[in-house]
N, CA, C and O of each residue as an XYZ file, in Angstrom:
532
protein
N      59.958   -195.087     41.828
C      58.997   -195.208     40.756
C      59.675   -195.674     39.469
O      59.142   -196.509     38.737
N      60.865   -195.118     39.207
C      61.611   -195.501     38.020
C      61.976   -196.980     38.059
O      61.930   -197.670     37.041
N      62.338   -197.457     39.242
C      62.722   -198.859     39.384
C      61.542   -199.784     39.072
O      61.728   -200.844     38.473
N      60.361   -199.400     39.464
C      59.167   -200.217     39.213
C      58.886   -200.306     37.715
O      58.561   -201.377     37.203
N      59.010   -199.203     37.029
C      58.766   -199.191     35.576
C      59.807   -200.035     34.856
O      59.468   -200.816     33.966
N      61.075   -199.883     35.236
C      62.142   -200.674     34.614
C      61.931   -202.158     34.908
O      62.126   -202.995     34.028
N      61.541   -202.485     36.116
C      61.284   -203.876     36.492
C      60.105   -204.451     35.699
O      60.155   -205.599     35.256
N      59.063   -203.667     35.524
C      57.897   -204.123     34.758
C      58.269   -204.388     33.302
O      57.821   -205.378     32.723
N      59.074   -203.526     32.709
C      59.525   -203.720     31.324
C      60.390   -204.969     31.233
O      60.269   -205.746     30.287
N      61.252   -205.157     32.203
C      62.115   -206.333     32.213
C      61.304   -207.623     32.336
O      61.599   -208.610     31.662
N      60.299   -207.615     33.183
C      59.442   -208.795     33.350
C      58.693   -209.094     32.054
O      58.574   -210.258     31.672
N      58.196   -208.084     31.383
C      57.499   -208.284     30.099
C      58.442   -208.857     29.050
O      58.070   -209.766     28.307
N      59.640   -208.340     28.987
C      60.607   -208.824     27.996
C      60.981   -210.283     28.259
O      61.098   -211.068     27.318
N      61.167   -210.646     29.507
C      61.515   -212.026     29.855
C      60.337   -212.955     29.580
O      60.535   -214.078     29.117
N      59.116   -212.505     29.857
C      57.947   -213.362     29.649
C      57.737   -213.687     28.175
O      57.201   -214.747     27.851
N      58.147   -212.797     27.279
C      58.040   -213.074     25.851
C      58.879   -214.288     25.491
O      58.440   -215.143     24.722
N      60.073   -214.367     26.038
C      60.950   -215.503     25.741
C      60.515   -216.769     26.469
O      60.667   -217.869     25.939
N      59.983   -216.628     27.660
C      59.561   -217.792     28.426
C      58.322   -218.430     27.813
O      58.225   -219.655     27.743
N      57.368   -217.604     27.367
C      56.106   -218.114     26.852
C      56.091   -218.259     25.335
O      55.061   -218.616     24.761
N      57.202   -217.993     24.685
C      57.258   -218.177     23.235
C      57.113   -219.658     22.929
O      57.805   -220.501     23.501
N      56.217   -219.951     22.032
C      55.924   -221.347     21.724
C      56.653   -221.773     20.462
O      56.768   -221.015     19.498
N      57.135   -222.992     20.493
C      57.780   -223.562     19.314
C      56.774   -224.429     18.576
O      55.914   -225.064     19.186
N      56.895   -224.447     17.250
C      56.025   -225.243     16.396
C      56.890   -226.179     15.559
O      57.938   -225.784     15.048
N      56.440   -227.417     15.427
C      57.121   -228.389     14.586
C      56.479   -228.356     13.204
O      55.254   -228.354     13.085
N      57.296   -228.331     12.174
C      56.794   -228.299     10.802
C      56.456   -229.731     10.391
O      57.327   -230.601     10.374
N      55.187   -229.968     10.062
C      54.738   -231.296      9.643
C      54.906   -231.484      8.145
O      55.576   -232.418      7.706
N      54.300   -230.598      7.355
C      54.410   -230.686      5.900
C      54.565   -229.292      5.310
O      54.083   -228.301      5.861
N      55.247   -229.246      4.181
C      55.433   -228.000      3.443
C      55.079   -228.279      1.986
O      55.571   -229.235      1.386
N      54.224   -227.438      1.432
C      53.876   -227.539      0.019
C      54.217   -226.211     -0.635
O      53.770   -225.166     -0.163
N      54.976   -226.224     -1.683
C      55.345   -224.988     -2.365
C      56.488   -224.273     -1.671
O      57.265   -224.877     -0.932
N      56.576   -222.974     -1.925
C      57.679   -222.165     -1.407
C      57.280   -221.492     -0.093
O      56.430   -220.602     -0.069
N      57.904   -221.928      0.986
C      57.686   -221.346      2.313
C      59.049   -220.976      2.873
O      59.967   -221.795      2.895
N      59.173   -219.722      3.330
C      60.449   -219.231      3.850
C      60.229   -218.555      5.195
O      59.143   -218.056      5.491
N      61.292   -218.550      6.009
C      61.273   -217.820      7.274
C      62.445   -216.843      7.265
O      63.470   -217.086      6.629
N      62.276   -215.755      7.970
C      63.341   -214.770      8.049
C      64.353   -215.205      9.095
O      63.998   -215.575     10.214
N      65.618   -215.151      8.708
C      66.715   -215.455      9.619
C      67.748   -214.352      9.435
O      68.552   -214.384      8.503
N      67.716   -213.384     10.330
C      68.577   -212.212     10.165
C      68.099   -211.397      8.985
O      66.941   -210.984      8.941
N      68.981   -211.160      8.024
C      68.615   -210.407      6.824
C      68.309   -211.310      5.650
O      68.057   -210.825      4.547
N      68.325   -212.629      5.866
C      68.097   -213.582      4.785
C      66.780   -214.315      4.990
O      66.231   -214.353      6.091
N      66.285   -214.900      3.894
C      65.136   -215.784      3.964
C      65.638   -217.204      3.759
O      66.366   -217.492      2.809
N      65.235   -218.088      4.670
C      65.672   -219.478      4.647
C      64.458   -220.358      4.363
O      63.383   -220.138      4.922
N      64.630   -221.354      3.497
C      63.533   -222.265      3.165
C      63.137   -223.079      4.395
O      63.989   -223.516      5.168
N      61.836   -223.273      4.559
C      61.308   -224.099      5.648
C      61.062   -225.490      5.084
O      60.465   -225.640      4.017
N      61.526   -226.510      5.810
C      61.325   -227.885      5.361
C      60.668   -228.685      6.484
O      60.724   -228.302      7.652
N      60.048   -229.795      6.111
C      59.396   -230.659      7.098
C      60.433   -231.137      8.100
O      61.551   -231.496      7.732
N      60.048   -231.139      9.376
C      60.952   -231.551     10.442
C      61.596   -230.394     11.170
O      62.154   -230.589     12.250
N      61.537   -229.183     10.609
C      62.095   -227.998     11.277
C      61.270   -227.651     12.509
O      60.108   -228.041     12.626
N      61.879   -226.923     13.411
C      61.183   -226.347     14.545
C      61.258   -224.833     14.389
O      62.334   -224.264     14.206
N      60.090   -224.191     14.467
C      60.015   -222.743     14.260
C      59.492   -222.095     15.526
O      58.511   -222.552     16.113
N      60.149   -221.038     15.936
C      59.736   -220.246     17.083
C      58.457   -219.484     16.726
O      58.256   -219.124     15.566
N      57.605   -219.240     17.702
C      56.362   -218.506     17.487
C      56.574   -217.071     17.053
O      55.690   -216.471     16.441
N      57.731   -216.515     17.361
C      58.037   -215.135     16.991
C      58.705   -215.026     15.627
O      58.953   -213.918     15.152
N      59.000   -216.147     14.993
C      59.641   -216.131     13.677
C      58.657   -215.621     12.633
O      57.459   -215.895     12.709
N      59.170   -214.877     11.659
C      58.345   -214.346     10.571
C      58.484   -215.280      9.379
O      59.592   -215.591      8.943
N      57.331   -215.727      8.854
C      57.359   -216.629      7.707
C      56.622   -215.998      6.533
O      55.801   -215.095      6.698
N      56.938   -216.500      5.348
C      56.323   -216.055      4.098
C      55.934   -217.295      3.311
O      56.782   -218.139      3.019
N      54.655   -217.411      2.967
C      54.213   -218.522      2.123
C      53.927   -217.966      0.743
O      53.253   -216.945      0.604
N      54.438   -218.635     -0.275
C      54.254   -218.187     -1.645
C      52.880   -218.550     -2.172
O      52.069   -219.160     -1.475
N      52.631   -218.162     -3.428
C      51.371   -218.464     -4.090
C      51.305   -219.975     -4.297
O      52.244   -220.573     -4.822
N      50.208   -220.584     -3.889
C      50.030   -222.018     -4.031
C      50.742   -222.830     -2.961
O      50.768   -224.058     -3.043
N      51.319   -222.177     -1.965
C      52.055   -222.872     -0.910
C      51.182   -223.036      0.325
O      50.210   -222.305      0.516
N      51.538   -223.996      1.151
C      50.877   -224.158      2.445
C      51.860   -224.792      3.420
O      52.871   -225.378      3.031
N      51.536   -224.656      4.679
C      52.418   -225.109      5.744
C      51.556   -225.677      6.858
O      50.611   -225.023      7.298
N      51.861   -226.877      7.320
C      51.145   -227.474      8.441
C      52.095   -227.530      9.624
O      53.165   -228.134      9.551
N      51.688   -226.889     10.721
C      52.492   -226.827     11.937
C      51.779   -227.569     13.057
O      50.553   -227.679     13.060
N      52.563   -228.080     14.015
C      51.998   -228.745     15.187
C      52.623   -228.109     16.423
O      53.841   -227.945     16.502
N      51.764   -227.749     17.397
C      52.288   -227.156     18.623
C      52.636   -228.247     19.631
O      52.518   -229.436     19.336
N      53.065   -227.837     20.816
C      53.511   -228.804     21.820
C      52.368   -229.662     22.353
O      52.604   -230.740     22.898
N      51.120   -229.187     22.197
C      49.956   -229.960     22.643
C      49.468   -230.937     21.581
O      48.537   -231.706     21.821
N      50.098   -230.909     20.402
C      49.709   -231.815     19.329
C      48.639   -231.262     18.402
O      48.156   -231.978     17.525
N      48.266   -230.020     18.578
C      47.249   -229.394     17.737
C      47.889   -228.921     16.433
O      48.958   -228.312     16.446
N      47.228   -229.205     15.307
C      47.764   -228.844     13.993
C      47.156   -227.542     13.500
O      45.989   -227.247     13.759
N      47.958   -226.774     12.791
C      47.541   -225.512     12.196
C      47.993   -225.500     10.749
O      49.133   -225.854     10.451
N      47.115   -225.100      9.855
C      47.465   -224.981      8.447
C      47.540   -223.510      8.094
O      46.589   -222.761      8.320
N      48.661   -223.098      7.543
C      48.832   -221.722      7.072
C      48.835   -221.791      5.558
O      49.698   -222.426      4.951
N      47.864   -221.135      4.962
C      47.664   -221.220      3.516
C      48.545   -220.260      2.745
O      49.383   -219.558      3.312
N      48.337   -220.247      1.442
C      49.156   -219.472      0.510
C      49.061   -217.973      0.756
O      48.063   -217.460      1.263
N      50.132   -217.295      0.377
C      50.227   -215.833      0.391
C      49.980   -215.237      1.770
O      49.281   -214.231      1.895
N      50.545   -215.846      2.802
C      50.448   -215.320      4.163
C      51.842   -214.925      4.618
O      52.811   -215.653      4.401
N      51.929   -213.777      5.244
C      53.191   -213.280      5.786
C      52.940   -212.825      7.208
O      51.929   -212.181      7.486
N      53.850   -213.152      8.109
C      53.716   -212.671      9.472
C      54.354   -213.602     10.471
O      54.989   -214.592     10.109
N      54.173   -213.266     11.750
C      54.724   -214.085     12.831
C      53.911   -215.374     12.931
O      52.692   -215.375     12.753
N      54.601   -216.450     13.216
C      53.970   -217.763     13.286
C      52.860   -217.776     14.331
O      51.782   -218.311     14.072
N      53.101   -217.200     15.503
C      52.101   -217.201     16.572
C      50.819   -216.500     16.130
O      49.723   -216.966     16.439
N      50.946   -215.383     15.408
C      49.765   -214.651     14.950
C      49.020   -215.418     13.862
O      47.789   -215.449     13.850
N      49.764   -216.034     12.952
C      49.129   -216.785     11.869
C      48.427   -218.036     12.391
O      47.387   -218.425     11.859
N      48.978   -218.664     13.416
C      48.317   -219.847     13.969
C      47.082   -219.467     14.768
O      46.116   -220.230     14.808
N      47.096   -218.297     15.407
C      45.880   -217.827     16.092
C      44.780   -217.562     15.086
O      43.620   -217.893     15.333
N      45.130   -216.966     13.951
C      44.141   -216.691     12.910
C      43.607   -217.990     12.325
O      42.414   -218.089     12.035
N      44.472   -218.994     12.146
C      44.042   -220.275     11.597
C      43.147   -221.018     12.582
O      42.248   -221.747     12.162
N      43.377   -220.848     13.884
C      42.577   -221.547     14.885
C      41.175   -220.969     14.977
O      40.256   -221.666     15.406
N      40.984   -219.707     14.586
C      39.680   -219.074     14.694
C      38.728   -219.430     13.572
O      37.555   -219.060     13.628
N      39.190   -220.131     12.560
C      38.340   -220.462     11.422
C      37.801   -221.871     11.609
O      38.558   -222.812     11.849
N      36.491   -222.006     11.496
C      35.879   -223.321     11.601
C      35.348   -223.692     10.235
O      34.471   -223.021      9.691
N      35.885   -224.759      9.686
C      35.467   -225.199      8.371
C      34.470   -226.330      8.535
O      34.665   -227.229      9.353
N      33.406   -226.280      7.756
C      32.402   -227.339      7.815
C      31.175   -226.870      8.554
O      31.087   -225.712      8.961
N      30.254   -227.745      8.722
C      29.013   -227.427      9.409
C      27.903   -228.289      8.864
O      28.082   -228.997      7.873
N      26.768   -228.231      9.504
C      25.620   -229.029      9.091
C      24.419   -228.125      8.892
O      24.200   -227.187      9.658
N      23.648   -228.411      7.864
C      22.393   -227.716      7.643
C      21.327   -228.512      8.372
O      21.111   -229.687      8.075
N      20.663   -227.879      9.320
C      19.670   -228.602     10.100
C      18.264   -228.411      9.553
O      17.400   -229.260      9.769
N      18.021   -227.318      8.855
C      16.677   -227.062      8.350
C      16.783   -226.223      7.098
O      17.508   -225.229      7.067
N      16.070   -226.616      6.079
C      16.031   -225.857      4.845
C      14.596   -225.519      4.532
O      13.749   -226.410      4.480
N      14.301   -224.248      4.323
C      12.947   -223.807      4.010
C      12.813   -223.699      2.498
O      13.357   -222.784      1.880
N      12.097   -224.625      1.920
C      11.905   -224.596      0.470
C      10.468   -224.302      0.094
O      10.106   -224.388     -1.079
N       9.657   -223.962      1.057
C       8.250   -223.667      0.751
C       8.145   -222.277      0.148
O       8.990   -221.412      0.380
N       7.080   -222.083     -0.636
C       6.875   -220.777     -1.263
C       5.759   -220.001     -0.597
O       5.483   -218.870     -0.996
N       5.114   -220.565      0.397
C       4.027   -219.884      1.085
C       4.598   -218.722      1.883
O       5.567   -218.871      2.627
N       3.991   -217.591      1.715
C       4.405   -216.436      2.480
C       5.546   -215.648      1.854
O       5.951   -214.618      2.393
N       6.061   -216.102      0.751
C       7.138   -215.363      0.097
C       6.543   -214.434     -0.950
O       5.640   -214.814     -1.696
N       7.046   -213.249     -0.995
C       6.590   -212.300     -2.006
C       7.809   -211.733     -2.714
O       8.902   -211.656     -2.153
N       7.599   -211.352     -3.921
C       8.666   -210.695     -4.663
C       8.195   -209.308     -5.038
O       7.017   -209.094     -5.322
N       9.094   -208.398     -5.038
C       8.790   -207.029     -5.438
C       9.856   -206.580     -6.417
O      10.942   -207.153     -6.502
N       9.514   -205.548     -7.143
C      10.504   -205.005     -8.060
C      11.486   -204.151     -7.273
O      11.105   -203.334     -6.435
N      12.716   -204.360     -7.561
C      13.776   -203.626     -6.884
C      14.415   -202.704     -7.897
O      14.857   -203.136     -8.962
N      14.459   -201.439     -7.558
C      15.079   -200.481     -8.455
C      16.580   -200.646     -8.469
O      17.202   -200.788     -7.416
N      17.157   -200.629     -9.623
C      18.607   -200.714     -9.749
C      19.145   -199.350    -10.125
O      18.386   -198.440    -10.457
N      20.432   -199.217    -10.073
C      21.056   -197.939    -10.393
C      20.766   -197.550    -11.837
O      20.524   -196.379    -12.130
N      20.790   -198.528    -12.738
C      20.536   -198.191    -14.140
C      19.088   -197.777    -14.335
O      18.804   -196.900    -15.150
N      18.166   -198.392    -13.602
C      16.759   -198.011    -13.719
C      16.546   -196.607    -13.177
O      15.813   -195.815    -13.769
N      17.171   -196.300    -12.072
C      17.031   -194.956    -11.508
C      17.665   -193.918    -12.423
O      17.143   -192.811    -12.555
N      18.765   -194.254    -13.045
C      19.430   -193.312    -13.941
C      18.571   -193.033    -15.160
O      18.499   -191.893    -15.619
N      17.912   -194.070    -15.695
C      17.071   -193.835    -16.869
C      15.835   -193.038    -16.480
O      15.336   -192.249    -17.283
N      15.327   -193.231    -15.252
C      14.208   -192.423    -14.791
C      14.625   -190.969    -14.639
O      13.862   -190.063    -14.976
N      15.828   -190.741    -14.136
C      16.336   -189.385    -13.968
C      16.516   -188.715    -15.321
O      16.208   -187.533    -15.476
N      17.015   -189.464    -16.307
C      17.207   -188.915    -17.653
C      15.876   -188.518    -18.263
O      15.783   -187.484    -18.925
N      14.836   -189.329    -18.048
C      13.507   -189.007    -18.573
C      12.964   -187.759    -17.876
O      12.356   -186.913    -18.532
N      13.166   -187.626    -16.577
C      12.739   -186.434    -15.868
C      13.477   -185.204    -16.351
O      12.881   -184.131    -16.434
N      14.759   -185.324    -16.672
C      15.542   -184.214    -17.165
C      15.047   -183.774    -18.541
O      14.995   -182.579    -18.834
N      14.680   -184.751    -19.393
C      14.156   -184.427    -20.734
C      12.841   -183.664    -20.633
O      12.616   -182.710    -21.378
N      11.976   -184.080    -19.718
C      10.682   -183.409    -19.551
C      10.901   -181.989    -19.047
O      10.232   -181.063    -19.508
N      11.822   -181.801    -18.112
C      12.083   -180.486    -17.545
C      12.705   -179.546    -18.590
O      12.501   -178.334    -18.535
N      13.462   -180.108    -19.540
C      14.127   -179.287    -20.559
C      13.134   -178.764    -21.577
O      13.389   -177.738    -22.206
N      11.999   -179.445    -21.758
C      11.026   -179.026    -22.772
C      10.235   -177.894    -22.304
O       9.365   -177.408    -23.026
């Protein structure tokens, strides 16, 4: 049983290195750094970054990466984390879209008064004044 558990851990550890994806740096704007040991090293266009590398993008900085399939990922300002995780987050965002129908008619629309916190507070104050008398 112990051998099976050790073998499973070993297979998982090896698969991390086998399936780790490399990204090519296309463009860098602003201050972008990656961790290398205990130091932070500047990232420049043309570098290759491992998916497990930790990067830091400064304020106003951005980074465009390309994977082995040719798909581009943009990592915006003030992002810190592993490249693989940041590219997954960037891939999940869809920018753009089309409006297919806009309802601008006023038929069937009603407006009602909506109580706000300040209105409720002033009503409560008036009730308190009446109760005090």
